[in-house]
N, C-alpha and C positions, 0 to 999 in steps of 0.2 A: 466441881472440878472439871478441867477441860477433857474433851473426848480423847485427844492424843497428846502424848509427850514425844517430841522429836529430838533425839539426842545426837549431837554432831561432834565427835572428837576432831580437834583442829590441828594437832601437832604436825608440823612439816608440810602443811597444805595451805598456808596463809594466802598464797597467790590466787588460788581458785576458791577460797572460802566464801567471798561475797556471792559468787554464783550459787553455791550450795544454800546459803542462808536466804538469798532472794527467791530461790525456787520454792522454799517453804512459805515465806511471808507472802508470796504472790498467789498462793492457793485461794480459789474462791471459797472453799470451806475454811472458815477462820477459827473454829473452836479447837485451838491447840496452844501448847506452850513450846517454845523452841529453846533448847538447852545446849549452847555451844560449850564444849569442855576444853579449856586451854591450860597450858602448863604454868603460866604466870601472868598476872595482870599487865606487866610491862612488856610482855613478848609481843611480836607482830600480830599473832593470832588473837592474843588477849585484847589488843587495842581494837581490832576489828569487832570482836564480840561486844566490847564495852560500848563502842560507837553505835552498834545496832540496838543495844539495850536502851540507850539514851533516847532513841527515836521511836521505839516500839515496846510497849510494856509486856508483850508476850515473850520477849527474849529475856532469858534469865541465865547468864553465864555462870559456870561453876569452874573450880580449879582442880587439876589433878597433875601431880609432878610427872614430867616426861619419863622418869626412871621406871614408872609403873607400866608404861607401854599402853597399847590399845585397850587391853582388858581392863586395866585400872581406870582409864578414862571413861569407858562405857559404864563401869560400875559406879563411878562418881556421879555420872549423869542419871543412872537408874535410882540411886539413893535420893536424888533431888526431885524425881519425877512425881507428878500428881495426877497425870492423865489416866483415864480408864484403860487405854491401850498405849503401848510404848513402841516406837519405831526407832531404828538406828540408821543413820546416814553417814557414810564416810565424808570427810571434809572436802574431797574433790569430786564427789558425785552430786547429782541433782535429782530432785523429786519431779516427776513428770507432771505437766499441767493437769489439774483435775484429779490427781492421784488420791488425795485425802477423801474427796467426795466418793470416788469409786470404792475405796476401801471401806468407808463407813456404811455404804449401801450394801456391800457384800456381807459385812459383819452382821448387819440387821437381818438379812435374809437367812444367814446361817445360825442365828440365835446366839450371837456373841460367843464364838468358840474360844478355846484357850489360845490357839495360834491360827493366824490366817497367812498362808503362803501366797505370794503374788509373783507375777512375771516381772522380769527386768530385761534391760538390753545392755549389752556390753559394747561400748564405743571405743574404736581404735583411737589412740592418742592423736594421730595426725590425719590419716586418710579419710576419717569421717565415716567409714563403714561401720555398720552396727549389726549385731546378732541378737535376736530376741531369744531369751531363755525362759521356757515355761516353768511353772512351779515344780520344784523337785522334792517337796516334802522335807524329810529330815536332812537331806543333803544341801538345803538352801543356805546361803550365807546369811549372817545375822541381819544384814540390811535388806533382805528380800522377804521379810515377814513382819507382821504386826502381832504383838504379844499382849495378852490381857495381864495388866499389872498385878491384879490380885492373885492370879494363878502363879506368877513368878514369886510373889511374896510368900504365898502359902507353901510353895515347894522349895523355898529358900534358894532359888536359882540365881546365880551370878556367873559372870564370865570367869573361867579359870585363868589364873595369872600365868603369863608367859606367852611365848609365840604359839602359833597354831590354835589360838583361843577359839576361833570360829568352829574348828573341828570338835573341840570338847563341848562348846556351848550347844551346837546343833544336836549332838548326840544326847546330852543330858536333857534338853528340851523335848526331844522326840520320845525319850523314855518316860518323861513325867506327864506329857499331855494326854488328856482323856478325849478331848474333842478338837479336831483340826478341820480346816476348810481351805479351799483354794480359790484364787481369783486368776483364772487362766488367760483370759483374752484381753486384759488391760495391763499394759506396761506401766509400772509405778515408779521405777527407779532407773536412771541412766547411769550406769557404772563405767567410769573411765578406766581403760586399760593403759597404764602408764608405760611410757617408752622404756624406762629403766626396769620395768617388770615388777613383779611382786616382791616385797621384802622377804617373803618366805622362801624365795628361790635363791637368795644370796648365800654364799658359803659361810660356814662358821659353826661354833659350838652350839648355837641355838637350834640347829637341826636336830639335835638329840631330844629336844622338847616335844617333837612329834610323838614319840612313843609315850611320853608322860600323859599327853592328852588321850591317846588311844587307851592306855591302861586305865585312866580315870573312868572313861565311859564303860569299858568292859567290866570293871569291878562293880560299878553301880548297877549295870544290867544283871550281872551274876547274883548280886545280893537281893534284887527286887523281883525280877521276873524271868531271868535266864537270858542268855545271849541268843538272839534269833539269827538265822542264817543270813537274812538280809542285812542286819546290822554288822555281822561279822565280815561279810563280803565287802560291804561299803568301806569299813575301816581299814581292812587289809589291802584294798586296792590303793589307798593312799600310802600305806606303809611301803608297799612294793614299788610304787612310783618313786618314793624317796630313796629306797635302797638301790634303785636302778640308776641313780645319779650320784655315785660316790664322790664326785668332785665337790659336792656341796658339804661334805663332812671332812673334818681333819683326818689325815691319813691314819693316825694312830687310834682313831675312834671307829673306823669303818667295821672292823670285825666285831667289836663289842656291840655296835648298833644291830648288826645282823643276828648275833647270838641272843640279844634281848628280844628282838622281834620273833625269833624262833620260839623262845620260851613263852611269850604271850600267845603265839599261835597255837601251840600245843595245849596250853592251859585252858583256853577259852573256845577252841574249835567245837562247834555244835556237833552232836552225834549225827552221822549220816551226811555231813556236809560234802557236797560235790564241787570241786574247783571248776571254774569256767574253762572253756577250750582255748586253743591258741597259745601264744607266748605267755599271756597272763597265767594260764593254767600251769604251764611249766614252772613259772616263777613260784606259784603257790606250792607246788610239790617240792621244789628245792628248798624253800623256806621251812616247810614242814619237816624235812629230813635234816635240816641244819647244814646243808651242803653249801658252805660259803664259797668254796673254790668253784663249784659248778655254776653258781649264780654269777660269779665274776666273769667266767668264760662266756656265759650267755650274753651278758650285758656288753662285754668287750667286743664280741662279734658284731652286735648291732651297731655299736659306735664306729667300728672299723669300716663297715659298709657305708655308713652315712658320711664318714669323713675322708673317703678315698680321694676326692678331688683336692683336698687341702694339702696332700702330700706332694703336689707338683713342685718342681725345683724353682727357687727364687733367684733373681739376679744378684750378683755380688754387690756388696755395699761399698761405697767410695771409702777412701782412706780415712776421711774425717769421721764417717759413721763407724768405722772400725775402732777408731780412737774412742769414740763415744761409748761403744760397747765395753771396751776395756775399763774406762773410767767408772762406769756404772758398777763395776765389781768392787770398787773401793768404798770405804765408809762414807756415809752421808755427812756433809758438813753442816752441822746444826746451826751455825752462825752465819751462813751465806745466804744472801737474798739476791736474786737475779731479777732485774727489771727490764721490761721491754715497752717503750713508749709507742704511740700510735703508728708513726711512720719510721720508727727507728731513728728519729731525728735528735735524740739527745735526752737531756734531763728536763722533761716537760710534764705537764698535766698531773694526773693522780700519782704516777710513780715519783715525780719530783716532790710532791707534798708528803708522801709516805716516807720517802728517803730522809727528808728533813726532820720529820717527827721521830723517826726511828733513831736518828743520831742523838736526839734529845732524851728519849725515854729508854732506849736500848742500845747504848754506845758499843756494846760488845759485838753487835751485828756488823758484818762486812757487806757492802753493796757493790754489785757490778751491773752496769747498764750495757745492754746490747744495742749497738748502733750501726748504722750504715757507714761505709767508708767516708762519704762526703760530709758526715756530721762530726767527724773527729775534731776538726780545727775549732769548732764552736763550743766544745765542752768546757765546763769549769775545770780549773787546774787541779782541784782537790777531789775529783770524781774518778773512780776506777771504771774502766770500760773494756769491752771486748768487741771487736769488729765481727759483724754477722758472717758466719761461714768459716771463721778462723778456728784454729785449734783451741785457743783460749775460750772461744764461744762454746764449743762442744764440751770442754772440760767443766765449764761453769754450769751448763745445763745438766751434766751428769751428776755433779756433786752437791748442788745447792738443795737445801731443804725447802726453801721458799722460792716460788716463781710467781711474779706479779706481771700480768698481761693486760696491757691497756690498748691493744690494737683494734683496728676497725674490723669487726667480725665479718661483715659482708664482703670485705675485700678478698677474702679467701675462698669464695664459693665458685670460682671459675674452674675450668678443666684443663688449664695449661700444664705443661710438663717441664718447664724450665727448672734447672737445678743450680744455676749460678748464684753468685752473691752480688750481682750488679743490679741493674734496673729492670729486670724481667718481672712480669706480674703473674706468672703461672704459679700454681701451688707446688708442683714439682715433688719429686721424691725426697728431696732434702728440705723442702719448705723454706727456702732462704730467699725467695723473691721479695719485692718491696711491699707486699701486703703487710709485712713487718710483724706478723704474729709469731708465736713460738712454732718451731718445726712440727709438722704432723707426725714425724717419726719418733718423737721423744717418748720415753717410757716413764709412766708414773711409778716412782719408787715407793716402797713401803715407808710410811711415816713422812713422806714428802707432802708438801702443801702447795696447792696452786690457787692463787687469788685472781679472779677475773673482775676488772673494774667496770666492765660493760660499756665504757665510754659514753656515759650520760643517759639522759632520758630519751626513750625511743618515740619518734613521731612517724617516720617512715617504717613500713612493714619490714620486719627482719626475721631471720630464721625460717621456720616452716611457714610462717605467715606470708612469705613471699611467693610461695609455690603457685598460687592461682593466677599470677600476673604474667602476661606473655613476654614482656621485656625481660623480666628476671628469669623466666623459664628458658629463654633463648641463650642466656649468658651464664647462668649459674651451674648448670649441670646437676649432678646428684648431690645429696646432702650427707653422704657417708662420711667424708672427711670432717665435715662440720661437727657431727655428733661424736666422732672420735675425740675431738677437742673438748666438747662439752663434758664428756665422761671423765676427763682429767680434772675438771674443776672441783675444788673443795668449797670455795666461797665465791659469791657474786655480790657486788655492791649495788645498793639501790638508794635513790634519792627521794623516792615517793612511792605510794601504793600503786600508782599506774605502772611504774617500772617493774615492781615486783610481780604484778599480775601478768604483764606482757612477757617478761622473761619466762615465767613458769609455763605459759602457753606456747610461746614461740621457740623456746630453747629448753625443752623438758630434760631434766637430768636429776642426778642425786645430790647436787651441790646445795649448800645452805645459803639462803639469801640473807644478807646483812643490811638491814634497814638503818644504816648509820649515816647516810649522806655521802657526798663525794668529797674526798680530801682536797681536790684542787679548788673547790668552792669555799674552803675555809677562809681564804683571804678576803672574801667579800664581806665577812663579818668581823674580821680582825684588823683590816687595814685602817690607818689613820688618815687625817687630812693631809699630813705631810707626805704619806705614801702616795696619795692621789696626786698631789702637786708634783712630786718627783716623777711619776709616770708621765704626766703631761709634758714636763720639761724635756724628758728624754725622748719623747716622740715628736717634740717640736710643735706642740699645740700653742698657738699664740694666746697671750693673756687677753681676757675679756672676750673670748670667742667661745661659742658652744660647739663642741665636737660631736658629730654624728657618726657613729660607727656603722658603716655599711658592710655587712658580713653575710652574704647569701650562702646557701648550701653549695658544696663542691659540685662542679659539673659532672654529668654522667660519664661513665666510661665510654670510649670510642665505640665499642660494640653495641651499646644501647643508646647512643646519642641521637641517632636518627629517629628512634621511636619515641623519644621523650624531649625533643628539642623545645617544644612549646612549654614544657614544664620548667624550663630553666631560662626563661626570658629574663634579661638582666637590666638593671637601671643604668642609664647613661650618666655617670657621675659628673661629667663636665656640665651637661645641660641642667642637671639638678642643682648644682652649686650656683649656676648663674641665675636660676629661677628663684631660689629661696632667699637670696640676699646676703649681705656681707657679714651678718651676725654669725654665720655658720661656717665651719670647715668640716670636711669629710675625712674620716679615718677609713681608708680603703683596704679591706681584707677580703679580696676576691680572687681566688685562684683560677677562676674561669677566664680572666683577662690574660691575653697573651703577654702583654707588657704593661702591668699596672704602674710601674715606675714611669713609663712614658706618659701615661695619662696624668700622673701627678705633676710631671714637669710642665705639661701644657696648661695646667690649671692656674698658674701664677701663685702657687702657695696655698690655694684653697683646698687642695686634695693632698693628703699625707698618706703615702703608701706604707702600710703596716703589714702587708701580706707575708713578708718574710720574717716578721718579728717572732722570736721563739716563744714568747709568753702571751697566750690569749688572755690570761687573767690581767696582766699589766695593761693591755690594750683596753679591756673592759673597764678597768678602774679609771682610765683617762677619759672615757666617753660620757657625755651628758645624756645620750639616748642611743638606742639601737634600731637600725633598720635591717630587716632580714625577710626571708621568704619562708622556707620550711626547714631552716637550719636549727639543729638542736641547741645551738648556742643560746637561743631565747630562754631556755629553762635555767641555764646557769646565770645569765645576765639578770633574770628576774630577782635573784637574791639581793641585788643592789637596790631594788625598789626604785628604779629610774624608768623613764618612759621607753616603751617599745612600740614600734609601728611595723605592721606586717604588710609587705608588698605581695599580694596574692594573685598577681596576674597569671601565673601558671599553675595555680593550685588544683584546679579541676582536672587538668591533664596529668599532673603528678599523681593525684589520687587514683585515677583510672589506670595508669601505666605502671606505677611503682608500688602502689598500695600504701595505706596509712593505718595507724592504730589509734588515732583519735581525730575528731572533727575540729580542726584548728579554727576555722572561721566561726564555728558555733560557740567557742570559748576562748577567744584570743587574749593575749596579754596586754592589748591596747587597741587602738584604732586599726582597721583593716582598709588598705587602699588597693583598688583593683587596677588602677592605671597610674602612670607616672604623674599625670596631671593631678589626680586625687592626692597622691603622696606629697607633691609640692604644696598643694593647698593647705594640708595639715600643718606644715611647718611655717608657711607664710603668715597664717592667721593665729598661730600659737595653739590651735586646738589639739595638737598631738599630746599636750600635757594638761588637758582640761579635766573637769570633774568626772566625766564619763570614762576617760582614759584611766584615771585613778581607780575608779570602781572596777573596771575590767582587769586591771593589773592586780588589784587586791584579791579578786576571786581566783585568778591564775596562780598567784603566790600561795594561796591557801591550799590549792590542789597539788602544786608541783614543787613547792619549797618546803616540804614537810620536815625533812631531816637535816637540811643543810644549815647548821647553826654555828659553824666555826670550830667544831670539835670532832669532825668526822675522822680526820687522820689519827687523832688520839685514840678514838674507839677502835679503829681498825688495827693499829699497832698493838694495842693492849690485847685485843681478842685473838688476832691471827698470829702475830709474832711472839707475844709473851704468854699466850694461852690463858688469859684471865677469863673468868666466867661472865656471861652476859649481864647478870644482875649487878656485877661489880663495876660496870663501865659507867662513865658519865652519862646521865640521862639527857635526852634531846631537849633543848631549850624551846619552849613554845614560840611560835612565830611572832606573837604580839610582844614578846619580851626581848626580841633581838634588836640590835642596833646595826644596820648595814653601814658599810664604809660611806663617809660623807660624800655628797655629790660635789663636783668641781664648783669653785666659786667664780662663776662667769657673770658677766654683766647682763642685766635684764634685756629682754627682747625689745627692740624698737617696734613701733606701731606697724602693723602689717600693711597699712596703706602706703607706707614709704616705698614698698616694692611691688605693689599690685599692678602698677602701670609701667614697670620697667620693661624695656624691649625684650630682655632675656626671658622674663616671666611670661610675657605675652606669647613668645615663641613656644615655650613648653606647654602653656595652656591650650594652644591651638593644636598641639601634636596629638 
């Protein structure tokens, strides 16, 4: 049998789960089995565990329904364990390097005790600061100790079902253990303190279960050896802490909680017990006498002192915000969906795809798109809309059950104070500038649902990952408003595991990640040859020409442009067209150009300006290949399985000044050109689509096109709008079984030599 069984519950932590599993598998001491406990094989966490099991025989996943909670998951892992000692690791924690060796050495020194308690460190979710916590014996959380499995089996110890299971577990283990030891000077677990805090601190009926766990331990102690003063003081310190936060309990349950706590206190208080000094001692005495009114006065006085500054007067709300406050008092409209596209530019992207699918699957739903004033004329005639900042806009936000946000998250990190509905870019008190997100001041209504589409696969650092970079630090200000928005999300969409892991790290919150793919990318698997031909006709792509889509990332904001100008070096489309020959035309989608239409006019028809085209997906369908820098469009376009070339002339500066969350040059979707000359060479000799390019693209698609199979919108509509269970949704089609939209039927390339000696080519080669 292995020396250790390491049990890792995985529900709700799939984004960080690989870090936890790698921290165990990377241990120099290899005599262990690793038991991830997932809620279902098809769940995101289950898929991660299954993948690790396929590559390492020491990984043995087991299943535990999420309804049983953490305690049931740990018990399921315990039932499957074979190790001499058992360790528990939360799915978002990590085992310190060398921890297993240090633990086994100490166990040997101590003669294999029943329990070995070890030190851990608590790591702040963002700032990176850590606090080392020395072994605390019976007060240790379950993941800060190693347990001899035979001891647990002989004493029939399992985790008590319900919330606060660690409290009951640690008490029962302490009562049963005959021999314990400590490993004081070696940190063995790095415990992540979540931004959203412990689930045990959230309000609800589950707070009543605290007393269930306390009573369980006290009853066992009374029956076996008597309640010691130390055990009594430890348990009631937790009880009093809970009672001192009545906001966590339903109002009608608070007095009953206090009365039951008083009953347990009087029943099990050891003879001669002396309460501690200070406020805690006063709380002990009030609980012992059952003085609920006195306890409330004491706690209220403390809260009043702490919250004095919060009582300062606030500025009056504008008229529209007053209207919003009134509308929030009206019933929630369960059939209303409000969409907000990235720049408020209409019916585009993921909102457009979801709107279309909802019409098909849930025709009872009514959709309203929030748009900027200058986008109204371009809206389809059958789409209901509200202009941002209007009364209809505020009424829709107040009443809608479903809010779908597709905006650029990082656009709202500035510190401006504009409040208008025009073209200002400040976040403002109304939040109606053209960063186009939902206003910061909206209130999450009970039973309301907000879906965040996340706007694609992240490449540039986002959220808190941006804080170390000086360009961002100078322009972003604080992250308070950002996390107010994050805390409103119920769901976030993900197209691949990289996205899931990045959002969980950079945008921590209580939302559920839906690994369903991106609805806007469905068309890349469902479009026909006629759809592709139609897109080319509408864009004006000549027959028998290959269309190269040049779509670099948007230019930096003016505030940061000087610091990152080198990171946004751009291709000269006219010189490029002249260099690569007549076989190619360029679809120009480059917002950094002051007048892309002028560039197109000067090119003699070789450059087609598609910058203002409302549908990125239509443009991609029409293109034979993509040229980009660090634009996230590459992840979407890869679903078409067509050539992609990266122009990485500014990559190093972009990485240093803006931050990145993956090494693009180390795993690109195709060939990488560092200069315009290299880029032109790739297209002149046809190597942009050679076997090496195909192999790079295949690896890229395997990593980043995991869930985009053409049915993402259906899964989202069924799960979010119709409330269907995850297991009832259409499964993701494996990448090898998908058929991307057919490539355009263009004439073959002429031989590269026909252009190698042209004057235009020679000019670009010399540049």
